[in-house]
PQR file with spaces between the fields and no chain letter, atoms N, CA, C, O and H, PARSE charges and radii, in Angstrom:
ATOM       1  N    MET     1       0.835   -1.157    0.000 -0.4000 1.5000
ATOM       2  CA   MET     1       0.000    0.000    0.000 -0.0000 2.0000
ATOM       3  C    MET     1       0.893    1.237    0.000  0.5500 1.7000
ATOM       4  O    MET     1       1.828    1.335    0.794 -0.5500 1.4000
ATOM       5  N    MET     2       0.605    2.164   -0.879 -0.4000 1.5000
ATOM       6  CA   MET     2       1.412    3.376   -0.980 -0.0000 2.0000
ATOM       7  C    MET     2       0.558    4.579   -0.630  0.5500 1.7000
ATOM       8  O    MET     2      -0.557    4.717   -1.134 -0.5500 1.4000
ATOM       9  H    MET     2      -0.154    2.084   -1.525  0.4000 1.0000
ATOM      10  N    ILE     3       1.060    5.437    0.215 -0.4000 1.5000
ATOM      11  CA   ILE     3       0.348    6.646    0.598 -0.0000 2.0000
ATOM      12  C    ILE     3       0.958    7.800   -0.178  0.5500 1.7000
ATOM      13  O    ILE     3       2.161    8.050   -0.098 -0.5500 1.4000
ATOM      14  H    ILE     3       1.965    5.325    0.624  0.4000 1.0000
ATOM      15  N    LEU     4       0.126    8.496   -0.923 -0.4000 1.5000
ATOM      16  CA   LEU     4       0.606    9.593   -1.744 -0.0000 2.0000
ATOM      17  C    LEU     4       0.611   10.888   -0.955  0.5500 1.7000
ATOM      18  O    LEU     4      -0.219   11.090   -0.068 -0.5500 1.4000
ATOM      19  H    LEU     4      -0.851    8.293   -0.989  0.4000 1.0000
ATOM      20  N    ALA     5       1.531   11.743   -1.275 -0.4000 1.5000
ATOM      21  CA   ALA     5       1.617   13.045   -0.612 -0.0000 2.0000
ATOM      22  C    ALA     5       0.466   13.925   -1.081  0.5500 1.7000
ATOM      23  O    ALA     5      -0.047   13.768   -2.190 -0.5500 1.4000
ATOM      24  H    ALA     5       2.205   11.578   -1.995  0.4000 1.0000
ATOM      25  N    LEU     6       0.077   14.838   -0.229 -0.4000 1.5000
ATOM      26  CA   LEU     6      -1.048   15.720   -0.517 -0.0000 2.0000
ATOM      27  C    LEU     6      -0.619   17.018   -1.181  0.5500 1.7000
ATOM      28  O    LEU     6      -1.416   17.953   -1.257 -0.5500 1.4000
ATOM      29  H    LEU     6       0.493   14.966    0.672  0.4000 1.0000
ATOM      30  N    TYR     7       0.588   17.103   -1.654 -0.4000 1.5000
ATOM      31  CA   TYR     7       1.082   18.326   -2.257 -0.0000 2.0000
ATOM      32  C    TYR     7       1.686   18.002   -3.613  0.5500 1.7000
ATOM      33  O    TYR     7       1.993   16.849   -3.915 -0.5500 1.4000
ATOM      34  H    TYR     7       1.236   16.344   -1.593  0.4000 1.0000
ATOM      35  N    GLU     8       1.848   19.027   -4.413 -0.4000 1.5000
ATOM      36  CA   GLU     8       2.467   18.877   -5.720 -0.0000 2.0000
ATOM      37  C    GLU     8       3.977   19.001   -5.563  0.5500 1.7000
ATOM      38  O    GLU     8       4.461   19.867   -4.833 -0.5500 1.4000
ATOM      39  H    GLU     8       1.599   19.964   -4.167  0.4000 1.0000
ATOM      40  N    ASP     9       4.703   18.153   -6.234 -0.4000 1.5000
ATOM      41  CA   ASP     9       6.161   18.209   -6.193 -0.0000 2.0000
ATOM      42  C    ASP     9       6.631   19.073   -7.355  0.5500 1.7000
ATOM      43  O    ASP     9       6.351   18.775   -8.517 -0.5500 1.4000
ATOM      44  H    ASP     9       4.310   17.450   -6.827  0.4000 1.0000
ATOM      45  N    ASN    10       7.340   20.131   -7.036 -0.4000 1.5000
ATOM      46  CA   ASN    10       7.791   21.064   -8.056 -0.0000 2.0000
ATOM      47  C    ASN    10       9.307   20.982   -8.156  0.5500 1.7000
ATOM      48  O    ASN    10      10.009   21.337   -7.209 -0.5500 1.4000
ATOM      49  H    ASN    10       7.568   20.372   -6.092  0.4000 1.0000
ATOM      50  N    ASP    11       9.821   20.518   -9.293 -0.4000 1.5000
ATOM      51  CA   ASP    11      11.259   20.348   -9.470 -0.0000 2.0000
ATOM      52  C    ASP    11      12.000   21.679   -9.518  0.5500 1.7000
ATOM      53  O    ASP    11      13.182   21.731   -9.181 -0.5500 1.4000
ATOM      54  H    ASP    11       9.251   20.230  -10.063  0.4000 1.0000
ATOM      55  N    ASP    12      11.327   22.766   -9.932 -0.4000 1.5000
ATOM      56  CA   ASP    12      11.978   24.071   -9.977 -0.0000 2.0000
ATOM      57  C    ASP    12      12.394   24.521   -8.580  0.5500 1.7000
ATOM      58  O    ASP    12      13.465   25.103   -8.412 -0.5500 1.4000
ATOM      59  H    ASP    12      10.367   22.724  -10.206  0.4000 1.0000
ATOM      60  N    ASN    13      11.562   24.259   -7.584 -0.4000 1.5000
ATOM      61  CA   ASN    13      11.895   24.638   -6.209 -0.0000 2.0000
ATOM      62  C    ASN    13      13.085   23.846   -5.702  0.5500 1.7000
ATOM      63  O    ASN    13      13.881   24.364   -4.919 -0.5500 1.4000
ATOM      64  H    ASN    13      10.692   23.786   -7.720  0.4000 1.0000
ATOM      65  N    ASN    14      13.221   22.600   -6.131 -0.4000 1.5000
ATOM      66  CA   ASN    14      14.350   21.776   -5.699 -0.0000 2.0000
ATOM      67  C    ASN    14      15.668   22.351   -6.198  0.5500 1.7000
ATOM      68  O    ASN    14      16.667   22.325   -5.478 -0.5500 1.4000
ATOM      69  H    ASN    14      12.574   22.178   -6.766  0.4000 1.0000
ATOM      70  N    ASP    15      15.683   22.874   -7.431 -0.4000 1.5000
ATOM      71  CA   ASP    15      16.898   23.483   -7.966 -0.0000 2.0000
ATOM      72  C    ASP    15      17.288   24.717   -7.165  0.5500 1.7000
ATOM      73  O    ASP    15      18.469   24.937   -6.897 -0.5500 1.4000
ATOM      74  H    ASP    15      14.872   22.896   -8.016  0.4000 1.0000
ATOM      75  N    ILE    16      16.308   25.518   -6.786 -0.4000 1.5000
ATOM      76  CA   ILE    16      16.570   26.724   -6.005 -0.0000 2.0000
ATOM      77  C    ILE    16      17.117   26.352   -4.633  0.5500 1.7000
ATOM      78  O    ILE    16      18.048   26.990   -4.141 -0.5500 1.4000
ATOM      79  H    ILE    16      15.349   25.340   -7.004  0.4000 1.0000
ATOM      80  N    GLU    17      16.539   25.318   -4.009 -0.4000 1.5000
ATOM      81  CA   GLU    17      17.005   24.895   -2.693 -0.0000 2.0000
ATOM      82  C    GLU    17      18.449   24.407   -2.757  0.5500 1.7000
ATOM      83  O    GLU    17      19.242   24.719   -1.870 -0.5500 1.4000
ATOM      84  H    GLU    17      15.783   24.800   -4.408  0.4000 1.0000
ATOM      85  N    LEU    18      18.799   23.653   -3.782 -0.4000 1.5000
ATOM      86  CA   LEU    18      20.170   23.159   -3.905 -0.0000 2.0000
ATOM      87  C    LEU    18      21.146   24.302   -4.127  0.5500 1.7000
ATOM      88  O    LEU    18      22.263   24.272   -3.610 -0.5500 1.4000
ATOM      89  H    LEU    18      18.154   23.399   -4.504  0.4000 1.0000
ATOM      90  N    ASP    19      20.736   25.317   -4.894 -0.4000 1.5000
ATOM      91  CA   ASP    19      21.604   26.467   -5.105 -0.0000 2.0000
ATOM      92  C    ASP    19      21.847   27.218   -3.801  0.5500 1.7000
ATOM      93  O    ASP    19      22.957   27.688   -3.554 -0.5500 1.4000
ATOM      94  H    ASP    19      19.829   25.342   -5.314  0.4000 1.0000
ATOM      95  N    SER    20      20.820   27.334   -2.968 -0.4000 1.5000
ATOM      96  CA   SER    20      20.980   28.059   -1.708 -0.0000 2.0000
ATOM      97  C    SER    20      21.843   27.290   -0.719  0.5500 1.7000
ATOM      98  O    SER    20      22.423   27.896    0.182 -0.5500 1.4000
ATOM      99  H    SER    20      19.918   26.952   -3.169  0.4000 1.0000
ATOM     100  N    HIS    21      21.943   25.975   -0.862 -0.4000 1.5000
ATOM     101  CA   HIS    21      22.762   25.158    0.025 -0.0000 2.0000
ATOM     102  C    HIS    21      24.140   24.879   -0.570  0.5500 1.7000
ATOM     103  O    HIS    21      24.894   24.071   -0.028 -0.5500 1.4000
ATOM     104  H    HIS    21      21.471   25.483   -1.593  0.4000 1.0000
ATOM     105  N    GLY    22      24.469   25.525   -1.658 -0.4000 1.5000
ATOM     106  CA   GLY    22      25.740   25.272   -2.328 -0.0000 2.0000
ATOM     107  C    GLY    22      26.949   25.526   -1.460  0.5500 1.7000
ATOM     108  O    GLY    22      27.928   24.784   -1.532 -0.5500 1.4000
ATOM     109  H    GLY    22      23.857   26.181   -2.098  0.4000 1.0000
ATOM     110  N    SER    23      26.899   26.568   -0.635 -0.4000 1.5000
ATOM     111  CA   SER    23      28.052   26.867    0.216 -0.0000 2.0000
ATOM     112  C    SER    23      28.276   25.766    1.248  0.5500 1.7000
ATOM     113  O    SER    23      29.418   25.464    1.594 -0.5500 1.4000
ATOM     114  H    SER    23      26.103   27.171   -0.577  0.4000 1.0000
ATOM     115  N    VAL    24      27.198   25.166    1.739 -0.4000 1.5000
ATOM     116  CA   VAL    24      27.328   24.069    2.703 -0.0000 2.0000
ATOM     117  C    VAL    24      27.967   22.865    2.030  0.5500 1.7000
ATOM     118  O    VAL    24      28.831   22.208    2.612 -0.5500 1.4000
ATOM     119  H    VAL    24      26.270   25.411    1.458  0.4000 1.0000
ATOM     120  N    ILE    25      27.546   22.577    0.812 -0.4000 1.5000
ATOM     121  CA   ILE    25      28.102   21.442    0.076 -0.0000 2.0000
ATOM     122  C    ILE    25      29.582   21.676   -0.222  0.5500 1.7000
ATOM     123  O    ILE    25      30.395   20.761   -0.088 -0.5500 1.4000
ATOM     124  H    ILE    25      26.845   23.111    0.339  0.4000 1.0000
ATOM     125  N    ARG    26      29.936   22.905   -0.628 -0.4000 1.5000
ATOM     126  CA   ARG    26      31.348   23.213   -0.885 -0.0000 2.0000
ATOM     127  C    ARG    26      32.181   23.076    0.389  0.5500 1.7000
ATOM     128  O    ARG    26      33.318   22.606    0.342 -0.5500 1.4000
ATOM     129  H    ARG    26      29.276   23.648   -0.737  0.4000 1.0000
ATOM     130  N    HIS    27      31.623   23.480    1.515 -0.4000 1.5000
ATOM     131  CA   HIS    27      32.330   23.345    2.789 -0.0000 2.0000
ATOM     132  C    HIS    27      32.559   21.869    3.126  0.5500 1.7000
ATOM     133  O    HIS    27      33.639   21.498    3.586 -0.5500 1.4000
ATOM     134  H    HIS    27      30.700   23.861    1.554  0.4000 1.0000
ATOM     135  N    LEU    28      31.546   21.029    2.900 -0.4000 1.5000
ATOM     136  CA   LEU    28      31.704   19.595    3.162 -0.0000 2.0000
ATOM     137  C    LEU    28      32.775   18.989    2.258  0.5500 1.7000
ATOM     138  O    LEU    28      33.598   18.192    2.709 -0.5500 1.4000
ATOM     139  H    LEU    28      30.669   21.331    2.526  0.4000 1.0000
ATOM     140  N    LEU    29      32.758   19.369    0.984 -0.4000 1.5000
ATOM     141  CA   LEU    29      33.735   18.820    0.045 -0.0000 2.0000
ATOM     142  C    LEU    29      35.151   19.277    0.372  0.5500 1.7000
ATOM     143  O    LEU    29      36.112   18.548    0.123 -0.5500 1.4000
ATOM     144  H    LEU    29      32.089   20.016    0.618  0.4000 1.0000
ATOM     145  N    SER    30      35.286   20.475    0.926 -0.4000 1.5000
ATOM     146  CA   SER    30      36.627   20.959    1.262 -0.0000 2.0000
ATOM     147  C    SER    30      37.232   20.183    2.430  0.5500 1.7000
ATOM     148  O    SER    30      38.453   20.155    2.580 -0.5500 1.4000
ATOM     149  H    SER    30      34.506   21.067    1.129  0.4000 1.0000
ATOM     150  N    GLN    31      36.403   19.557    3.253 -0.4000 1.5000
ATOM     151  CA   GLN    31      36.900   18.808    4.395 -0.0000 2.0000
ATOM     152  C    GLN    31      37.253   17.365    4.053  0.5500 1.7000
ATOM     153  O    GLN    31      37.927   16.698    4.837 -0.5500 1.4000
ATOM     154  H    GLN    31      35.411   19.581    3.131  0.4000 1.0000
ATOM     155  N    VAL    32      36.814   16.873    2.904 -0.4000 1.5000
ATOM     156  CA   VAL    32      37.072   15.483    2.508 -0.0000 2.0000
ATOM     157  C    VAL    32      38.473   15.390    1.904  0.5500 1.7000
ATOM     158  O    VAL    32      38.830   16.162    1.014 -0.5500 1.4000
ATOM     159  H    VAL    32      36.266   17.415    2.266  0.4000 1.0000
ATOM     160  N    LYS    33      39.240   14.457    2.390 -0.4000 1.5000
ATOM     161  CA   LYS    33      40.613   14.245    1.916 -0.0000 2.0000
ATOM     162  C    LYS    33      40.741   12.847    1.313  0.5500 1.7000
ATOM     163  O    LYS    33      39.925   11.971    1.599 -0.5500 1.4000
ATOM     164  H    LYS    33      38.949   13.830    3.113  0.4000 1.0000
ATOM     165  N    ILE    34      41.746   12.638    0.494 -0.4000 1.5000
ATOM     166  CA   ILE    34      41.999   11.335   -0.116 -0.0000 2.0000
ATOM     167  C    ILE    34      42.353   10.337    0.978  0.5500 1.7000
ATOM     168  O    ILE    34      43.199   10.612    1.829 -0.5500 1.4000
ATOM     169  H    ILE    34      42.409   13.349    0.261  0.4000 1.0000
ATOM     170  N    GLY    35      41.701    9.175    0.952 -0.4000 1.5000
ATOM     171  CA   GLY    35      41.949    8.127    1.927 -0.0000 2.0000
ATOM     172  C    GLY    35      41.204    8.316    3.237  0.5500 1.7000
ATOM     173  O    GLY    35      41.403    7.550    4.180 -0.5500 1.4000
ATOM     174  H    GLY    35      41.013    8.951    0.261  0.4000 1.0000
ATOM     175  N    MET    36      40.354    9.321    3.307 -0.4000 1.5000
ATOM     176  CA   MET    36      39.615    9.605    4.542 -0.0000 2.0000
ATOM     177  C    MET    36      38.484    8.601    4.719  0.5500 1.7000
ATOM     178  O    MET    36      37.877    8.170    3.739 -0.5500 1.4000
ATOM     179  H    MET    36      40.192    9.944    2.541  0.4000 1.0000
ATOM     180  N    ASP    37      38.195    8.225    5.970 -0.4000 1.5000
ATOM     181  CA   ASP    37      37.086    7.327    6.285 -0.0000 2.0000
ATOM     182  C    ASP    37      35.781    8.113    6.164  0.5500 1.7000
ATOM     183  O    ASP    37      35.492    8.961    7.008 -0.5500 1.4000
ATOM     184  H    ASP    37      38.687    8.575    6.767  0.4000 1.0000
ATOM     185  N    LEU    38      34.993    7.841    5.126 -0.4000 1.5000
ATOM     186  CA   LEU    38      33.779    8.616    4.856 -0.0000 2.0000
ATOM     187  C    LEU    38      32.634    8.302    5.812  0.5500 1.7000
ATOM     188  O    LEU    38      31.626    9.008    5.818 -0.5500 1.4000
ATOM     189  H    LEU    38      35.228    7.152    4.440  0.4000 1.0000
ATOM     190  N    THR    39      32.776    7.254    6.620 -0.4000 1.5000
ATOM     191  CA   THR    39      31.728    6.972    7.602 -0.0000 2.0000
ATOM     192  C    THR    39      31.747    7.986    8.733  0.5500 1.7000
ATOM     193  O    THR    39      30.790    8.064    9.503 -0.5500 1.4000
ATOM     194  H    THR    39      33.596    6.681    6.616  0.4000 1.0000
ATOM     195  N    LYS    40      32.807    8.755    8.847 -0.4000 1.5000
ATOM     196  CA   LYS    40      32.918    9.772    9.901 -0.0000 2.0000
ATOM     197  C    LYS    40      32.370   11.129    9.450  0.5500 1.7000
ATOM     198  O    LYS    40      32.274   12.048   10.263 -0.5500 1.4000
ATOM     199  H    LYS    40      33.584    8.692    8.221  0.4000 1.0000
ATOM     200  N    VAL    41      32.009   11.272    8.166 -0.4000 1.5000
ATOM     201  CA   VAL    41      31.491   12.538    7.652 -0.0000 2.0000
ATOM     202  C    VAL    41      30.007   12.634    7.981  0.5500 1.7000
ATOM     203  O    VAL    41      29.231   11.733    7.662 -0.5500 1.4000
ATOM     204  H    VAL    41      32.087   10.526    7.506  0.4000 1.0000
ATOM     205  N    VAL    42      29.626   13.718    8.614 -0.4000 1.5000
ATOM     206  CA   VAL    42      28.230   13.948    8.976 -0.0000 2.0000
ATOM     207  C    VAL    42      27.595   14.825    7.903  0.5500 1.7000
ATOM     208  O    VAL    42      28.090   15.913    7.610 -0.5500 1.4000
ATOM     209  H    VAL    42      30.256   14.450    8.873  0.4000 1.0000
ATOM     210  N    LEU    43      26.499   14.350    7.322 -0.4000 1.5000
ATOM     211  CA   LEU    43      25.812   15.103    6.281 -0.0000 2.0000
ATOM     212  C    LEU    43      24.599   15.824    6.854  0.5500 1.7000
ATOM     213  O    LEU    43      23.914   15.283    7.722 -0.5500 1.4000
ATOM     214  H    LEU    43      26.097   13.466    7.560  0.4000 1.0000
ATOM     215  N    PRO    44      24.326   17.034    6.381 -0.5600 1.5000
ATOM     216  CA   PRO    44      23.100   17.722    6.797  0.2800 2.0000
ATOM     217  C    PRO    44      21.876   16.956    6.307  0.5500 1.7000
ATOM     218  O    PRO    44      21.944   16.245    5.305 -0.5500 1.4000
ATOM     219  N    THR    45      20.778   17.100    7.002 -0.4000 1.5000
ATOM     220  CA   THR    45      19.586   16.323    6.661 -0.0000 2.0000
ATOM     221  C    THR    45      19.004   16.695    5.313  0.5500 1.7000
ATOM     222  O    THR    45      18.357   15.851    4.691 -0.5500 1.4000
ATOM     223  H    THR    45      20.723   17.678    7.816  0.4000 1.0000
ATOM     224  N    PHE    46      19.198   17.919    4.823 -0.4000 1.5000
ATOM     225  CA   PHE    46      18.619   18.282    3.531 -0.0000 2.0000
ATOM     226  C    PHE    46      19.258   17.504    2.394  0.5500 1.7000
ATOM     227  O    PHE    46      18.663   17.395    1.321 -0.5500 1.4000
ATOM     228  H    PHE    46      19.724   18.605    5.328  0.4000 1.0000
ATOM     229  N    ILE    47      20.455   16.958    2.597 -0.4000 1.5000
ATOM     230  CA   ILE    47      21.089   16.137    1.565 -0.0000 2.0000
ATOM     231  C    ILE    47      20.478   14.740    1.566  0.5500 1.7000
ATOM     232  O    ILE    47      20.241   14.162    0.506 -0.5500 1.4000
ATOM     233  H    ILE    47      20.938   17.047    3.468  0.4000 1.0000
ATOM     234  N    LEU    48      20.226   14.204    2.744 -0.4000 1.5000
ATOM     235  CA   LEU    48      19.725   12.843    2.856 -0.0000 2.0000
ATOM     236  C    LEU    48      18.225   12.754    2.589  0.5500 1.7000
ATOM     237  O    LEU    48      17.769   11.809    1.946 -0.5500 1.4000
ATOM     238  H    LEU    48      20.419   14.673    3.606  0.4000 1.0000
ATOM     239  N    GLU    49      17.468   13.710    3.067 -0.4000 1.5000
ATOM     240  CA   GLU    49      16.011   13.693    2.905 -0.0000 2.0000
ATOM     241  C    GLU    49      15.536   15.112    2.670  0.5500 1.7000
ATOM     242  O    GLU    49      15.781   15.997    3.489 -0.5500 1.4000
ATOM     243  H    GLU    49      17.839   14.478    3.589  0.4000 1.0000
ATOM     244  N    ARG    50      14.858   15.333    1.557 -0.4000 1.5000
ATOM     245  CA   ARG    50      14.445   16.698    1.237 -0.0000 2.0000
ATOM     246  C    ARG    50      13.208   17.126    2.011  0.5500 1.7000
ATOM     247  O    ARG    50      12.929   18.321    2.105 -0.5500 1.4000
ATOM     248  H    ARG    50      14.659   14.613    0.891  0.4000 1.0000
ATOM     249  N    ARG    51      12.462   16.182    2.566 -0.4000 1.5000
ATOM     250  CA   ARG    51      11.276   16.517    3.350 -0.0000 2.0000
ATOM     251  C    ARG    51      11.562   16.310    4.824  0.5500 1.7000
ATOM     252  O    ARG    51      12.334   15.424    5.193 -0.5500 1.4000
ATOM     253  H    ARG    51      12.689   15.211    2.489  0.4000 1.0000
ATOM     254  N    SER    52      10.947   17.117    5.663 -0.4000 1.5000
ATOM     255  CA   SER    52      11.186   16.992    7.096 -0.0000 2.0000
ATOM     256  C    SER    52      10.445   15.781    7.653  0.5500 1.7000
ATOM     257  O    SER    52       9.543   15.240    7.013 -0.5500 1.4000
ATOM     258  H    SER    52      10.320   17.837    5.364  0.4000 1.0000
ATOM     259  N    LEU    53      10.834   15.372    8.838 -0.4000 1.5000
ATOM     260  CA   LEU    53      10.183   14.255    9.509 -0.0000 2.0000
ATOM     261  C    LEU    53       8.719   14.583    9.779  0.5500 1.7000
ATOM     262  O    LEU    53       7.861   13.705    9.689 -0.5500 1.4000
ATOM     263  H    LEU    53      11.567   15.812    9.357  0.4000 1.0000
ATOM     264  N    LEU    54       8.430   15.824   10.106 -0.4000 1.5000
ATOM     265  CA   LEU    54       7.057   16.243   10.351 -0.0000 2.0000
ATOM     266  C    LEU    54       6.193   16.087    9.100  0.5500 1.7000
ATOM     267  O    LEU    54       5.039   15.669    9.198 -0.5500 1.4000
ATOM     268  H    LEU    54       9.127   16.537   10.180  0.4000 1.0000
ATOM     269  N    GLU    55       6.733   16.414    7.929 -0.4000 1.5000
ATOM     270  CA   GLU    55       5.993   16.235    6.683 -0.0000 2.0000
ATOM     271  C    GLU    55       5.724   14.761    6.399  0.5500 1.7000
ATOM     272  O    GLU    55       4.646   14.411    5.919 -0.5500 1.4000
ATOM     273  H    GLU    55       7.671   16.753    7.849  0.4000 1.0000
ATOM     274  N    MET    56       6.684   13.902    6.689 -0.4000 1.5000
ATOM     275  CA   MET    56       6.473   12.468    6.466 -0.0000 2.0000
ATOM     276  C    MET    56       5.412   11.921    7.414  0.5500 1.7000
ATOM     277  O    MET    56       4.574   11.120    7.001 -0.5500 1.4000
ATOM     278  H    MET    56       7.560   14.186    7.080  0.4000 1.0000
ATOM     279  N    TYR    57       5.435   12.344    8.685 -0.4000 1.5000
ATOM     280  CA   TYR    57       4.397   11.927    9.634 -0.0000 2.0000
ATOM     281  C    TYR    57       3.028   12.425    9.194  0.5500 1.7000
ATOM     282  O    TYR    57       2.036   11.708    9.326 -0.5500 1.4000
ATOM     283  H    TYR    57       6.116   12.996    9.020  0.4000 1.0000
ATOM     284  N    ALA    58       2.966   13.635    8.678 -0.4000 1.5000
ATOM     285  CA   ALA    58       1.691   14.203    8.240 -0.0000 2.0000
ATOM     286  C    ALA    58       1.088   13.380    7.106  0.5500 1.7000
ATOM     287  O    ALA    58      -0.132   13.230    7.040 -0.5500 1.4000
ATOM     288  H    ALA    58       3.772   14.218    8.571  0.4000 1.0000
ATOM     289  N    ASP    59       1.915   12.848    6.219 -0.4000 1.5000
ATOM     290  CA   ASP    59       1.404   11.998    5.144 -0.0000 2.0000
ATOM     291  C    ASP    59       0.730   10.749    5.700  0.5500 1.7000
ATOM     292  O    ASP    59      -0.321   10.340    5.206 -0.5500 1.4000
ATOM     293  H    ASP    59       2.906   12.970    6.272  0.4000 1.0000
ATOM     294  N    TYR    60       1.323   10.142    6.721 -0.4000 1.5000
ATOM     295  CA   TYR    60       0.739    8.938    7.311 -0.0000 2.0000
ATOM     296  C    TYR    60      -0.528    9.252    8.095  0.5500 1.7000
ATOM     297  O    TYR    60      -1.500    8.500    8.027 -0.5500 1.4000
ATOM     298  H    TYR    60       2.177   10.474    7.122  0.4000 1.0000
ATOM     299  N    PHE    61      -0.528   10.348    8.834 -0.4000 1.5000
ATOM     300  CA   PHE    61      -1.690   10.683    9.651 -0.0000 2.0000
ATOM     301  C    PHE    61      -2.825   11.290    8.836  0.5500 1.7000
ATOM     302  O    PHE    61      -3.918   11.488    9.367 -0.5500 1.4000
ATOM     303  H    PHE    61       0.262   10.959    8.889  0.4000 1.0000
ATOM     304  N    ALA    62      -2.597   11.585    7.581 -0.4000 1.5000
ATOM     305  CA   ALA    62      -3.652   12.116    6.723 -0.0000 2.0000
ATOM     306  C    ALA    62      -4.652   11.025    6.341  0.5500 1.7000
ATOM     307  O    ALA    62      -5.759   11.334    5.899 -0.5500 1.4000
ATOM     308  H    ALA    62      -1.709   11.424    7.150  0.4000 1.0000
ATOM     309  N    HIS    63      -4.275    9.749    6.507 -0.4000 1.5000
ATOM     310  CA   HIS    63      -5.133    8.625    6.131 -0.0000 2.0000
ATOM     311  C    HIS    63      -5.255    7.632    7.284  0.5500 1.7000
ATOM     312  O    HIS    63      -4.822    6.489    7.144 -0.5500 1.4000
ATOM     313  H    HIS    63      -3.376    9.498    6.866  0.4000 1.0000
ATOM     314  N    PRO    64      -5.832    8.033    8.424 -0.5600 1.5000
ATOM     315  CA   PRO    64      -5.897    7.116    9.571  0.2800 2.0000
ATOM     316  C    PRO    64      -6.813    5.922    9.333  0.5500 1.7000
ATOM     317  O    PRO    64      -6.630    4.873    9.950 -0.5500 1.4000
ATOM     318  N    ASP    65      -7.797    6.065    8.445 -0.4000 1.5000
ATOM     319  CA   ASP    65      -8.708    4.953    8.180 -0.0000 2.0000
ATOM     320  C    ASP    65      -7.985    3.742    7.588  0.5500 1.7000
ATOM     321  O    ASP    65      -8.431    2.611    7.779 -0.5500 1.4000
ATOM     322  H    ASP    65      -7.946    6.917    7.943  0.4000 1.0000
ATOM     323  N    MET    66      -6.887    3.957    6.881 -0.4000 1.5000
ATOM     324  CA   MET    66      -6.121    2.844    6.315 -0.0000 2.0000
ATOM     325  C    MET    66      -5.417    2.037    7.400  0.5500 1.7000
ATOM     326  O    MET    66      -5.213    0.833    7.244 -0.5500 1.4000
ATOM     327  H    MET    66      -6.524    4.876    6.726  0.4000 1.0000
ATOM     328  N    PHE    67      -5.046    2.690    8.493 -0.4000 1.5000
ATOM     329  CA   PHE    67      -4.344    2.001    9.568 -0.0000 2.0000
ATOM     330  C    PHE    67      -5.302    1.289   10.511  0.5500 1.7000
ATOM     331  O    PHE    67      -4.903    0.343   11.191 -0.5500 1.4000
ATOM     332  H    PHE    67      -5.212    3.668    8.620  0.4000 1.0000
ATOM     333  N    ILE    68      -6.545    1.722   10.566 -0.4000 1.5000
ATOM     334  CA   ILE    68      -7.528    1.100   11.448 -0.0000 2.0000
ATOM     335  C    ILE    68      -7.972   -0.242   10.890  0.5500 1.7000
ATOM     336  O    ILE    68      -8.249   -1.167   11.653 -0.5500 1.4000
ATOM     337  H    ILE    68      -6.869    2.490   10.014  0.4000 1.0000
ATOM     338  N    LYS    69      -8.043   -0.361    9.571 -0.4000 1.5000
ATOM     339  CA   LYS    69      -8.537   -1.589    8.936 -0.0000 2.0000
ATOM     340  C    LYS    69      -7.618   -2.747    9.137  0.5500 1.7000
ATOM     341  O    LYS    69      -7.899   -3.847    8.662 -0.5500 1.4000
ATOM     342  H    LYS    69      -7.818    0.391    8.951  0.4000 1.0000
């Protein structure tokens, strides 16, 4: 069963968000060295997940009747 989001996904906004976070990405890349253990690099959440945890919870709670059945 797949629960669909209640909003429209706009790819243009994603490009703008990535441009605004460019300095953070450049800072992360400047800290990476050859032979470095990449498991120690901490990534900001906007890189790993573009939606917040609250938005993901809201998608599930928007359809409580599916969970009751």
